[in-house]
C-alpha angles and dihedrals in degrees: 000000000000113000095213133049135183113255111254114199097196108166111158129203100209137026112259095022121143089251091056091049091049091051092047090051092049093051093046092049092052093048093048093059100037117107094192127029133181115201116201127196122193122269112281090020122214127204094273093055099041093037090053092051095045094046091053091041095053092052094046091050090052087057092054095257118145106242137188127181122197149146134201100244156055100037091232134047109266107263094233091057099048093097093061110113118252099043089145089071092062117097135171118261090253090059095054117112116245093210103055112143094225134026119193128192115205126197090352107143096190136014093247090063087071088068113193090354091075090093092054091050094048093047095052118116086229124018126189131191118201110181146139103202115124089211093058107121091199127259137173130056094272117036126194101177118159118165091187091069109102090215136009091244088067089066091045092054089052089055091047091050090049087054089049089238122176109241099223123191090260094050090045092053092056092047093048093049091055093044095049096046098045093049091048092246090321096304088123097031124134126219091263088052092057092045090052091048090054090049092051093049089051088052091059108277115147103203099194097054093036097052101038096083091040102049110006107045129083134156118258089251088066091072093060091048091049091051091054092046094050091049087064093053112134127186118211107186094180097059121108097019092312096310089116136225132223119200139181133184131218113203122214089245094052092050096046110137094016129109124241088244089061090054093047091066094063093080092065089061096043093049091064090075104124096207096058133068092194130048125194133186120194110203117192109217096173134353106309091352117116140184110206123204119196131191132179130192110209120323110040132074102217089172089068091049092049091049091054087052094053099267133080147197139134132326092260100028127039145133147190143182128255136190118205141049123322093249091060091044092054094045093051094046093049091050093052093045089053089056094054113088114222119240114266 
């Protein structure tokens, strides 16, 4: 395999465009010839990130390629994702080879979301970015970035099809997990998303058993935390040009003993508030350190707001980090939301 490659800034505007096809072909060609590949998900991986990596990894291993899957943190695989097939491919960052021919980031919307693995990515002879975040500025030598894709796994399946891969039951399970979670159980799915879901079920995926540990299982302690969080719920009808925002906070004490993946599910409850276009959850990860999750229903681009605040994401789903007290966090967020014009 060649150790250098011309940078290809392939950032398409619409799914199925010639630019997308060109990027897919470039990624598939690089993967076909690689003898060793590292696949990197973002820190605190979700099912779309880890499912993307494992689906690609399982196919590459079947071709005889040496494959490693990893992420910067947490130190352990998120509990809800431990039933995804291909766990044996996952290694800790310290066990990754430094001389892999190709390093691929999947569902990583910005370089910093690789954490300490940025250096490994940057040092790779060939680096590839496969992502669907609209806020992605573009990084890596080969870029397959398509914001029109409802989930990152939709780009991965295009690459697999270009490689004429067999979509086995194990590969299909990883792809389905990413598709279902990133479309909020298909509430935000496109027609191609539903067609892919049908294909994956036909390949052997069993949605109910697959998704139960990922989306429908929490420890009993989660109920107490949720109760405390919902008690803090505050409705601000005047925010975002009168569209309204509802927010809750989760203190470090209230979330003690719970995983970040347990906290991430709160936003799906808060977003059901009928009087608010925008929902926000402030999660305290350390004293005066917060992870902020944002969701919008129809008219606001919270991805743009999150990008201005140092994070990123999608128009209806985004997030960022903040250091300071909750009053300052709220004031800054309200100011930025007021500067974002709603869609007409």
